[in-house]
N, CA, C and O atoms as a Maestro MAE file, in Angstrom:
{
 s_m_m2io_version
 :::
 2.0.0
}

f_m_ct {
 s_m_title
 :::
 protein
 m_atom[288] {
  # First column is atom index #
  i_m_mmod_type
  r_m_x_coord
  r_m_y_coord
  r_m_z_coord
  i_m_residue_number
  s_m_chain_name
  s_m_pdb_residue_name
  s_m_pdb_atom_name
  i_m_atomic_number
  :::
  1 25 1.053 -1.089 0.091 1 A "MET " " N  " 7
  2 3 0.013 0.167 -0.092 1 A "MET " " CA " 6
  3 2 0.940 1.275 -0.070 1 A "MET " " C  " 6
  4 15 1.975 1.494 0.560 1 A "MET " " O  " 8
  5 25 0.250 1.936 -0.971 2 A "SER " " N  " 7
  6 3 1.243 3.384 -1.119 2 A "SER " " CA " 6
  7 2 0.709 4.675 0.062 2 A "SER " " C  " 6
  8 15 -0.376 4.683 0.644 2 A "SER " " O  " 8
  9 25 1.426 5.345 0.146 3 A "ILE " " N  " 7
  10 3 0.922 6.638 1.073 3 A "ILE " " CA " 6
  11 2 -0.291 7.359 0.154 3 A "ILE " " C  " 6
  12 15 -1.218 7.930 0.730 3 A "ILE " " O  " 8
  13 25 -0.246 7.317 -0.808 4 A "MET " " N  " 7
  14 3 -1.205 7.787 -2.040 4 A "MET " " CA " 6
  15 2 -2.618 7.330 -1.602 4 A "MET " " C  " 6
  16 15 -3.621 8.016 -1.407 4 A "MET " " O  " 8
  17 25 -2.434 5.968 -1.495 5 A "SER " " N  " 7
  18 3 -3.812 5.048 -1.662 5 A "SER " " CA " 6
  19 2 -4.567 5.390 0.153 5 A "SER " " C  " 6
  20 15 -5.737 5.417 0.536 5 A "SER " " O  " 8
  21 25 -3.523 5.558 0.738 6 A "ILE " " N  " 7
  22 3 -4.275 5.468 2.170 6 A "ILE " " CA " 6
  23 2 -4.874 7.273 2.281 6 A "ILE " " C  " 6
  24 15 -6.008 7.474 2.716 6 A "ILE " " O  " 8
  25 25 -4.095 8.311 1.901 7 A "LEU " " N  " 7
  26 3 -4.193 9.637 1.954 7 A "LEU " " CA " 6
  27 2 -5.376 9.930 1.073 7 A "LEU " " C  " 6
  28 15 -6.333 10.585 1.485 7 A "LEU " " O  " 8
  29 25 -5.278 9.277 -0.550 8 A "SER " " N  " 7
  30 3 -6.816 9.969 -1.316 8 A "SER " " CA " 6
  31 2 -8.138 10.178 -0.382 8 A "SER " " C  " 6
  32 15 -8.655 11.194 0.083 8 A "SER " " O  " 8
  33 25 -8.460 8.831 -0.306 9 A "PRO " " N  " 7
  34 3 -9.545 8.839 0.540 9 A "PRO " " CA " 6
  35 2 -9.795 10.000 1.819 9 A "PRO " " C  " 6
  36 15 -10.804 10.682 1.999 9 A "PRO " " O  " 8
  37 25 -8.727 9.980 2.503 10 A "LEU " " N  " 7
  38 3 -8.892 11.057 3.681 10 A "LEU " " CA " 6
  39 2 -9.214 12.665 3.163 10 A "LEU " " C  " 6
  40 15 -10.032 13.469 3.611 10 A "LEU " " O  " 8
  41 25 -8.377 12.779 2.202 11 A "VAL " " N  " 7
  42 3 -8.393 14.043 1.565 11 A "VAL " " CA " 6
  43 2 -9.677 14.324 0.303 11 A "VAL " " C  " 6
  44 15 -9.959 15.447 -0.117 11 A "VAL " " O  " 8
  45 25 -10.277 13.158 -0.112 12 A "GLU " " N  " 7
  46 3 -11.637 13.436 -0.040 12 A "GLU " " CA " 6
  47 2 -12.835 13.492 0.977 12 A "GLU " " C  " 6
  48 15 -13.906 13.979 0.613 12 A "GLU " " O  " 8
  49 25 -12.731 13.186 1.766 13 A "ILE " " N  " 7
  50 3 -13.836 13.189 2.647 13 A "ILE " " CA " 6
  51 2 -13.653 14.349 3.180 13 A "ILE " " C  " 6
  52 15 -14.682 14.984 3.411 13 A "ILE " " O  " 8
  53 25 -12.287 15.009 3.551 14 A "VAL " " N  " 7
  54 3 -12.034 16.391 4.297 14 A "VAL " " CA " 6
  55 2 -12.646 17.555 3.478 14 A "VAL " " C  " 6
  56 15 -13.174 18.600 3.861 14 A "VAL " " O  " 8
  57 25 -12.378 16.977 2.016 15 A "THR " " N  " 7
  58 3 -12.493 18.433 1.269 15 A "THR " " CA " 6
  59 2 -13.471 18.307 0.784 15 A "THR " " C  " 6
  60 15 -13.666 19.253 0.021 15 A "THR " " O  " 8
  61 25 -14.543 17.379 0.795 16 A "ALA " " N  " 7
  62 3 -15.696 17.326 0.300 16 A "ALA " " CA " 6
  63 2 -16.886 18.355 0.789 16 A "ALA " " C  " 6
  64 15 -17.165 18.621 1.959 16 A "ALA " " O  " 8
  65 25 -17.600 18.935 -0.556 17 A "PRO " " N  " 7
  66 3 -18.501 20.115 0.316 17 A "PRO " " CA " 6
  67 2 -19.533 19.373 0.777 17 A "PRO " " C  " 6
  68 15 -20.046 18.344 0.338 17 A "PRO " " O  " 8
  69 25 -19.850 20.285 2.071 18 A "ALA " " N  " 7
  70 3 -21.267 19.782 3.085 18 A "ALA " " CA " 6
  71 2 -22.368 19.810 2.478 18 A "ALA " " C  " 6
  72 15 -22.545 20.596 1.548 18 A "ALA " " O  " 8
  73 25 -23.287 18.978 2.884 19 A "LYS " " N  " 7
  74 3 -24.651 19.243 2.265 19 A "LYS " " CA " 6
  75 2 -25.419 20.207 2.998 19 A "LYS " " C  " 6
  76 15 -25.364 20.422 4.208 19 A "LYS " " O  " 8
  77 25 -26.306 20.892 1.945 20 A "ALA " " N  " 7
  78 3 -27.181 22.160 2.959 20 A "ALA " " CA " 6
  79 2 -27.687 21.842 3.995 20 A "ALA " " C  " 6
  80 15 -28.445 20.873 4.028 20 A "ALA " " O  " 8
  81 25 -27.397 22.580 5.118 21 A "ASN " " N  " 7
  82 3 -28.014 22.074 6.210 21 A "ASN " " CA " 6
  83 2 -28.538 23.494 6.875 21 A "ASN " " C  " 6
  84 15 -27.875 24.247 7.587 21 A "ASN " " O  " 8
  85 25 -30.198 23.688 6.359 22 A "PRO " " N  " 7
  86 3 -31.000 24.948 6.663 22 A "PRO " " CA " 6
  87 2 -31.110 24.644 8.512 22 A "PRO " " C  " 6
  88 15 -31.517 23.699 9.188 22 A "PRO " " O  " 8
  89 25 -30.459 26.115 8.855 23 A "ALA " " N  " 7
  90 3 -30.533 25.789 10.309 23 A "ALA " " CA " 6
  91 2 -31.407 26.935 10.811 23 A "ALA " " C  " 6
  92 15 -31.467 27.840 9.978 23 A "ALA " " O  " 8
  93 25 -32.133 27.177 11.975 24 A "TYR " " N  " 7
  94 3 -32.940 28.090 12.609 24 A "TYR " " CA " 6
  95 2 -32.806 28.329 13.895 24 A "TYR " " C  " 6
  96 15 -32.262 27.369 14.441 24 A "TYR " " O  " 8
  97 25 -33.014 29.027 14.489 25 A "LEU " " N  " 7
  98 3 -33.556 29.304 16.061 25 A "LEU " " CA " 6
  99 2 -34.723 29.488 16.257 25 A "LEU " " C  " 6
  100 15 -35.349 30.448 15.808 25 A "LEU " " O  " 8
  101 25 -35.176 28.612 16.940 26 A "ASP " " N  " 7
  102 3 -36.377 28.316 17.875 26 A "ASP " " CA " 6
  103 2 -36.619 29.320 19.078 26 A "ASP " " C  " 6
  104 15 -35.624 30.018 19.271 26 A "ASP " " O  " 8
  105 25 -37.539 29.548 19.827 27 A "PRO " " N  " 7
  106 3 -37.709 30.527 20.657 27 A "PRO " " CA " 6
  107 2 -36.915 29.980 21.623 27 A "PRO " " C  " 6
  108 15 -36.245 30.852 22.176 27 A "PRO " " O  " 8
  109 25 -36.696 28.717 22.107 28 A "GLY " " N  " 7
  110 3 -35.900 28.723 23.249 28 A "GLY " " CA " 6
  111 2 -34.866 28.728 22.985 28 A "GLY " " C  " 6
  112 15 -34.253 28.925 24.034 28 A "GLY " " O  " 8
  113 25 -33.852 28.578 21.778 29 A "SER " " N  " 7
  114 3 -32.622 29.056 21.575 29 A "SER " " CA " 6
  115 2 -31.883 30.128 22.309 29 A "SER " " C  " 6
  116 15 -30.875 30.101 23.016 29 A "SER " " O  " 8
  117 25 -32.999 31.438 21.781 30 A "GLY " " N  " 7
  118 3 -33.207 32.792 22.034 30 A "GLY " " CA " 6
  119 2 -32.648 32.977 23.401 30 A "GLY " " C  " 6
  120 15 -31.670 33.557 23.871 30 A "GLY " " O  " 8
  121 25 -34.005 32.001 24.037 31 A "SER " " N  " 7
  122 3 -33.902 32.334 25.689 31 A "SER " " CA " 6
  123 2 -32.483 31.780 26.625 31 A "SER " " C  " 6
  124 15 -31.956 32.184 27.662 31 A "SER " " O  " 8
  125 25 -32.149 30.464 25.506 32 A "PHE " " N  " 7
  126 3 -31.021 29.834 26.162 32 A "PHE " " CA " 6
  127 2 -29.588 30.584 25.959 32 A "PHE " " C  " 6
  128 15 -28.647 30.428 26.736 32 A "PHE " " O  " 8
  129 25 -29.556 31.403 24.830 33 A "ILE " " N  " 7
  130 3 -28.162 32.148 24.749 33 A "ILE " " CA " 6
  131 2 -28.322 33.453 25.465 33 A "ILE " " C  " 6
  132 15 -27.340 34.187 25.582 33 A "ILE " " O  " 8
  133 25 -29.492 33.798 25.954 34 A "LEU " " N  " 7
  134 3 -29.931 35.069 26.813 34 A "LEU " " CA " 6
  135 2 -29.058 34.381 28.228 34 A "LEU " " C  " 6
  136 15 -28.041 34.902 28.688 34 A "LEU " " O  " 8
  137 25 -29.580 33.353 28.676 35 A "GLN " " N  " 7
  138 3 -29.302 32.682 30.038 35 A "GLN " " CA " 6
  139 2 -27.498 32.176 29.973 35 A "GLN " " C  " 6
  140 15 -26.893 31.957 31.022 35 A "GLN " " O  " 8
  141 25 -26.971 32.075 28.909 36 A "LEU " " N  " 7
  142 3 -25.857 31.831 28.587 36 A "LEU " " CA " 6
  143 2 -25.035 33.196 29.224 36 A "LEU " " C  " 6
  144 15 -24.293 33.140 30.205 36 A "LEU " " O  " 8
  145 25 -25.373 34.567 28.348 37 A "LEU " " N  " 7
  146 3 -24.557 35.480 28.346 37 A "LEU " " CA " 6
  147 2 -25.404 36.348 29.639 37 A "LEU " " C  " 6
  148 15 -25.461 37.554 29.396 37 A "LEU " " O  " 8
  149 25 -25.930 36.019 30.694 38 A "LEU " " N  " 7
  150 3 -26.305 36.219 31.792 38 A "LEU " " CA " 6
  151 2 -25.563 35.990 33.093 38 A "LEU " " C  " 6
  152 15 -25.162 36.624 34.069 38 A "LEU " " O  " 8
  153 25 -25.591 34.458 32.486 39 A "ALA " " N  " 7
  154 3 -24.625 33.399 33.759 39 A "ALA " " CA " 6
  155 2 -23.209 33.987 33.242 39 A "ALA " " C  " 6
  156 15 -22.489 34.219 34.213 39 A "ALA " " O  " 8
  157 25 -22.598 34.294 32.029 40 A "ALA " " N  " 7
  158 3 -21.407 34.789 32.251 40 A "ALA " " CA " 6
  159 2 -20.941 36.456 32.651 40 A "ALA " " C  " 6
  160 15 -19.800 36.876 32.839 40 A "ALA " " O  " 8
  161 25 -21.948 37.041 32.694 41 A "LEU " " N  " 7
  162 3 -22.092 38.256 33.229 41 A "LEU " " CA " 6
  163 2 -21.560 38.311 34.605 41 A "LEU " " C  " 6
  164 15 -20.573 38.927 35.008 41 A "LEU " " O  " 8
  165 25 -22.563 37.398 35.396 42 A "VAL " " N  " 7
  166 3 -23.022 37.164 37.140 42 A "VAL " " CA " 6
  167 2 -21.902 36.324 37.073 42 A "VAL " " C  " 6
  168 15 -21.459 36.819 38.110 42 A "VAL " " O  " 8
  169 25 -20.979 35.430 36.757 43 A "GLY " " N  " 7
  170 3 -20.056 34.673 36.696 43 A "GLY " " CA " 6
  171 2 -18.837 35.388 37.109 43 A "GLY " " C  " 6
  172 15 -18.015 35.162 37.997 43 A "GLY " " O  " 8
  173 25 -18.950 36.319 36.213 44 A "SER " " N  " 7
  174 3 -17.152 37.125 35.736 44 A "SER " " CA " 6
  175 2 -17.456 38.308 36.963 44 A "SER " " C  " 6
  176 15 -16.450 38.767 37.503 44 A "SER " " O  " 8
  177 25 -18.522 38.714 37.328 45 A "ALA " " N  " 7
  178 3 -19.036 40.115 38.442 45 A "ALA " " CA " 6
  179 2 -18.345 39.229 39.642 45 A "ALA " " C  " 6
  180 15 -17.393 39.692 40.269 45 A "ALA " " O  " 8
  181 25 -18.896 37.895 39.931 46 A "PHE " " N  " 7
  182 3 -18.962 36.864 40.710 46 A "PHE " " CA " 6
  183 2 -17.312 37.038 41.667 46 A "PHE " " C  " 6
  184 15 -17.009 37.431 42.794 46 A "PHE " " O  " 8
  185 25 -16.534 36.477 40.430 47 A "ILE " " N  " 7
  186 3 -14.672 36.172 40.285 47 A "ILE " " CA " 6
  187 2 -14.223 37.582 40.675 47 A "ILE " " C  " 6
  188 15 -13.587 37.778 41.710 47 A "ILE " " O  " 8
  189 25 -14.593 38.637 39.761 48 A "ILE " " N  " 7
  190 3 -14.094 40.275 40.102 48 A "ILE " " CA " 6
  191 2 -14.624 40.479 41.742 48 A "ILE " " C  " 6
  192 15 -13.642 40.711 42.447 48 A "ILE " " O  " 8
  193 25 -15.138 40.469 42.057 49 A "LYS " " N  " 7
  194 3 -15.797 40.793 43.846 49 A "LYS " " CA " 6
  195 2 -14.828 39.826 44.716 49 A "LYS " " C  " 6
  196 15 -14.330 39.998 45.828 49 A "LYS " " O  " 8
  197 25 -14.743 38.767 43.820 50 A "SER " " N  " 7
  198 3 -13.818 37.566 45.221 50 A "SER " " CA " 6
  199 2 -12.252 37.816 45.455 50 A "SER " " C  " 6
  200 15 -11.588 37.515 46.446 50 A "SER " " O  " 8
  201 25 -11.811 38.498 44.183 51 A "TYR " " N  " 7
  202 3 -10.163 38.640 44.229 51 A "TYR " " CA " 6
  203 2 -10.052 40.495 44.318 51 A "TYR " " C  " 6
  204 15 -9.037 41.188 44.370 51 A "TYR " " O  " 8
  205 25 -11.448 40.897 44.311 52 A "TRP " " N  " 7
  206 3 -10.830 42.622 43.925 52 A "TRP " " CA " 6
  207 2 -9.522 43.144 44.753 52 A "TRP " " C  " 6
  208 15 -8.527 43.725 44.319 52 A "TRP " " O  " 8
  209 25 -9.871 42.716 46.192 53 A "LYS " " N  " 7
  210 3 -8.581 42.825 47.343 53 A "LYS " " CA " 6
  211 2 -7.459 42.651 46.612 53 A "LYS " " C  " 6
  212 15 -6.797 43.686 46.534 53 A "LYS " " O  " 8
  213 25 -6.958 41.620 45.988 54 A "LYS " " N  " 7
  214 3 -5.899 40.800 45.283 54 A "LYS " " CA " 6
  215 2 -5.308 42.148 44.065 54 A "LYS " " C  " 6
  216 15 -4.192 42.668 44.047 54 A "LYS " " O  " 8
  217 25 -6.420 42.414 43.197 55 A "ILE " " N  " 7
  218 3 -6.396 43.112 42.217 55 A "ILE " " CA " 6
  219 2 -5.990 44.489 42.503 55 A "ILE " " C  " 6
  220 15 -5.227 44.986 41.675 55 A "ILE " " O  " 8
  221 25 -6.325 45.180 43.460 56 A "THR " " N  " 7
  222 3 -6.241 46.311 43.969 56 A "THR " " CA " 6
  223 2 -5.036 46.210 44.083 56 A "THR " " C  " 6
  224 15 -4.328 46.617 43.162 56 A "THR " " O  " 8
  225 25 -4.412 45.592 45.339 57 A "ASP " " N  " 7
  226 3 -3.410 45.248 45.698 57 A "ASP " " CA " 6
  227 2 -2.021 45.271 44.657 57 A "ASP " " C  " 6
  228 15 -0.911 45.774 44.832 57 A "ASP " " O  " 8
  229 25 -2.501 44.627 43.693 58 A "PHE " " N  " 7
  230 3 -1.387 44.263 42.474 58 A "PHE " " CA " 6
  231 2 -1.354 45.453 42.224 58 A "PHE " " C  " 6
  232 15 -0.242 45.952 42.391 58 A "PHE " " O  " 8
  233 25 -2.386 46.337 41.776 59 A "PHE " " N  " 7
  234 3 -2.174 47.541 40.847 59 A "PHE " " CA " 6
  235 2 -1.315 48.702 41.730 59 A "PHE " " C  " 6
  236 15 -0.649 49.628 41.267 59 A "PHE " " O  " 8
  237 25 -1.552 48.345 43.198 60 A "ARG " " N  " 7
  238 3 -0.955 49.725 44.032 60 A "ARG " " CA " 6
  239 2 0.434 49.313 43.961 60 A "ARG " " C  " 6
  240 15 1.308 50.163 43.789 60 A "ARG " " O  " 8
  241 25 0.680 48.227 44.065 61 A "LYS " " N  " 7
  242 3 2.559 47.637 44.030 61 A "LYS " " CA " 6
  243 2 2.954 47.824 42.635 61 A "LYS " " C  " 6
  244 15 4.160 47.863 42.395 61 A "LYS " " O  " 8
  245 25 2.119 47.943 41.687 62 A "LEU " " N  " 7
  246 3 2.809 48.111 40.594 62 A "LEU " " CA " 6
  247 2 2.949 49.590 40.640 62 A "LEU " " C  " 6
  248 15 4.098 50.033 40.642 62 A "LEU " " O  " 8
  249 25 1.832 50.518 40.682 63 A "PHE " " N  " 7
  250 3 2.189 52.004 40.716 63 A "PHE " " CA " 6
  251 2 2.861 52.299 41.354 63 A "PHE " " C  " 6
  252 15 3.897 52.640 40.784 63 A "PHE " " O  " 8
  253 25 2.888 52.387 42.426 64 A "SER " " N  " 7
  254 3 3.933 52.878 44.010 64 A "SER " " CA " 6
  255 2 5.365 52.607 43.297 64 A "SER " " C  " 6
  256 15 6.241 53.473 43.281 64 A "SER " " O  " 8
  257 25 5.494 51.563 42.818 65 A "ARG " " N  " 7
  258 3 7.102 51.221 42.382 65 A "ARG " " CA " 6
  259 2 7.009 51.651 41.104 65 A "ARG " " C  " 6
  260 15 8.059 51.353 40.536 65 A "ARG " " O  " 8
  261 25 6.304 52.176 40.416 66 A "ALA " " N  " 7
  262 3 6.572 53.330 39.450 66 A "ALA " " CA " 6
  263 2 6.906 54.696 39.675 66 A "ALA " " C  " 6
  264 15 7.820 55.353 39.179 66 A "ALA " " O  " 8
  265 25 5.911 55.072 40.609 67 A "ASP " " N  " 7
  266 3 6.643 56.389 41.206 67 A "ASP " " CA " 6
  267 2 7.740 56.434 42.306 67 A "ASP " " C  " 6
  268 15 8.196 57.562 42.495 67 A "ASP " " O  " 8
  269 25 8.225 55.496 43.025 68 A "GLN " " N  " 7
  270 3 9.325 55.467 43.317 68 A "GLN " " CA " 6
  271 2 10.652 55.333 42.390 68 A "GLN " " C  " 6
  272 15 11.803 55.644 42.698 68 A "GLN " " O  " 8
  273 25 10.135 54.737 41.067 69 A "ARG " " N  " 7
  274 3 11.650 54.774 40.117 69 A "ARG " " CA " 6
  275 2 11.616 56.628 39.699 69 A "ARG " " C  " 6
  276 15 12.543 57.374 40.012 69 A "ARG " " O  " 8
  277 25 10.848 56.914 39.245 70 A "LYS " " N  " 7
  278 3 10.422 58.770 39.273 70 A "LYS " " CA " 6
  279 2 11.041 59.221 40.098 70 A "LYS " " C  " 6
  280 15 11.799 59.989 39.505 70 A "LYS " " O  " 8
  281 25 11.201 59.259 40.890 71 A "GLU " " N  " 7
  282 3 11.642 60.053 42.056 71 A "GLU " " CA " 6
  283 2 12.813 59.940 42.425 71 A "GLU " " C  " 6
  284 15 13.347 60.725 43.208 71 A "GLU " " O  " 8
  285 25 13.432 58.839 41.852 72 A "GLU " " N  " 7
  286 3 14.962 58.148 42.363 72 A "GLU " " CA " 6
  287 2 15.622 58.832 41.145 72 A "GLU " " C  " 6
  288 15 16.829 58.701 40.943 72 A "GLU " " O  " 8
  :::
 }
 m_bond[287] {
  # First column is bond index #
  i_m_from
  i_m_to
  i_m_order
  :::
  1 1 2 1
  2 2 3 1
  3 3 4 2
  4 3 5 1
  5 5 6 1
  6 6 7 1
  7 7 8 2
  8 7 9 1
  9 9 10 1
  10 10 11 1
  11 11 12 2
  12 11 13 1
  13 13 14 1
  14 14 15 1
  15 15 16 2
  16 15 17 1
  17 17 18 1
  18 18 19 1
  19 19 20 2
  20 19 21 1
  21 21 22 1
  22 22 23 1
  23 23 24 2
  24 23 25 1
  25 25 26 1
  26 26 27 1
  27 27 28 2
  28 27 29 1
  29 29 30 1
  30 30 31 1
  31 31 32 2
  32 31 33 1
  33 33 34 1
  34 34 35 1
  35 35 36 2
  36 35 37 1
  37 37 38 1
  38 38 39 1
  39 39 40 2
  40 39 41 1
  41 41 42 1
  42 42 43 1
  43 43 44 2
  44 43 45 1
  45 45 46 1
  46 46 47 1
  47 47 48 2
  48 47 49 1
  49 49 50 1
  50 50 51 1
  51 51 52 2
  52 51 53 1
  53 53 54 1
  54 54 55 1
  55 55 56 2
  56 55 57 1
  57 57 58 1
  58 58 59 1
  59 59 60 2
  60 59 61 1
  61 61 62 1
  62 62 63 1
  63 63 64 2
  64 63 65 1
  65 65 66 1
  66 66 67 1
  67 67 68 2
  68 67 69 1
  69 69 70 1
  70 70 71 1
  71 71 72 2
  72 71 73 1
  73 73 74 1
  74 74 75 1
  75 75 76 2
  76 75 77 1
  77 77 78 1
  78 78 79 1
  79 79 80 2
  80 79 81 1
  81 81 82 1
  82 82 83 1
  83 83 84 2
  84 83 85 1
  85 85 86 1
  86 86 87 1
  87 87 88 2
  88 87 89 1
  89 89 90 1
  90 90 91 1
  91 91 92 2
  92 91 93 1
  93 93 94 1
  94 94 95 1
  95 95 96 2
  96 95 97 1
  97 97 98 1
  98 98 99 1
  99 99 100 2
  100 99 101 1
  101 101 102 1
  102 102 103 1
  103 103 104 2
  104 103 105 1
  105 105 106 1
  106 106 107 1
  107 107 108 2
  108 107 109 1
  109 109 110 1
  110 110 111 1
  111 111 112 2
  112 111 113 1
  113 113 114 1
  114 114 115 1
  115 115 116 2
  116 115 117 1
  117 117 118 1
  118 118 119 1
  119 119 120 2
  120 119 121 1
  121 121 122 1
  122 122 123 1
  123 123 124 2
  124 123 125 1
  125 125 126 1
  126 126 127 1
  127 127 128 2
  128 127 129 1
  129 129 130 1
  130 130 131 1
  131 131 132 2
  132 131 133 1
  133 133 134 1
  134 134 135 1
  135 135 136 2
  136 135 137 1
  137 137 138 1
  138 138 139 1
  139 139 140 2
  140 139 141 1
  141 141 142 1
  142 142 143 1
  143 143 144 2
  144 143 145 1
  145 145 146 1
  146 146 147 1
  147 147 148 2
  148 147 149 1
  149 149 150 1
  150 150 151 1
  151 151 152 2
  152 151 153 1
  153 153 154 1
  154 154 155 1
  155 155 156 2
  156 155 157 1
  157 157 158 1
  158 158 159 1
  159 159 160 2
  160 159 161 1
  161 161 162 1
  162 162 163 1
  163 163 164 2
  164 163 165 1
  165 165 166 1
  166 166 167 1
  167 167 168 2
  168 167 169 1
  169 169 170 1
  170 170 171 1
  171 171 172 2
  172 171 173 1
  173 173 174 1
  174 174 175 1
  175 175 176 2
  176 175 177 1
  177 177 178 1
  178 178 179 1
  179 179 180 2
  180 179 181 1
  181 181 182 1
  182 182 183 1
  183 183 184 2
  184 183 185 1
  185 185 186 1
  186 186 187 1
  187 187 188 2
  188 187 189 1
  189 189 190 1
  190 190 191 1
  191 191 192 2
  192 191 193 1
  193 193 194 1
  194 194 195 1
  195 195 196 2
  196 195 197 1
  197 197 198 1
  198 198 199 1
  199 199 200 2
  200 199 201 1
  201 201 202 1
  202 202 203 1
  203 203 204 2
  204 203 205 1
  205 205 206 1
  206 206 207 1
  207 207 208 2
  208 207 209 1
  209 209 210 1
  210 210 211 1
  211 211 212 2
  212 211 213 1
  213 213 214 1
  214 214 215 1
  215 215 216 2
  216 215 217 1
  217 217 218 1
  218 218 219 1
  219 219 220 2
  220 219 221 1
  221 221 222 1
  222 222 223 1
  223 223 224 2
  224 223 225 1
  225 225 226 1
  226 226 227 1
  227 227 228 2
  228 227 229 1
  229 229 230 1
  230 230 231 1
  231 231 232 2
  232 231 233 1
  233 233 234 1
  234 234 235 1
  235 235 236 2
  236 235 237 1
  237 237 238 1
  238 238 239 1
  239 239 240 2
  240 239 241 1
  241 241 242 1
  242 242 243 1
  243 243 244 2
  244 243 245 1
  245 245 246 1
  246 246 247 1
  247 247 248 2
  248 247 249 1
  249 249 250 1
  250 250 251 1
  251 251 252 2
  252 251 253 1
  253 253 254 1
  254 254 255 1
  255 255 256 2
  256 255 257 1
  257 257 258 1
  258 258 259 1
  259 259 260 2
  260 259 261 1
  261 261 262 1
  262 262 263 1
  263 263 264 2
  264 263 265 1
  265 265 266 1
  266 266 267 1
  267 267 268 2
  268 267 269 1
  269 269 270 1
  270 270 271 1
  271 271 272 2
  272 271 273 1
  273 273 274 1
  274 274 275 1
  275 275 276 2
  276 275 277 1
  277 277 278 1
  278 278 279 1
  279 279 280 2
  280 279 281 1
  281 281 282 1
  282 282 283 1
  283 283 284 2
  284 283 285 1
  285 285 286 1
  286 286 287 1
  287 287 288 2
  :::
 }
}
């Protein structure tokens, strides 16, 4: 068996045009997408709230070092 005889069917499968598949969004899909967006927003707000002290301390240290370098 040559490499071409093995790769030829694989190339044909990968490059074959896909059959038309008309898609639609039913009403349940829209509400599911909205729930995902709201969950992502609330989740990211919770993460930021949980780590707020660490975030502010990091930026305070970062900018205080920059200010100390400028003064010297």
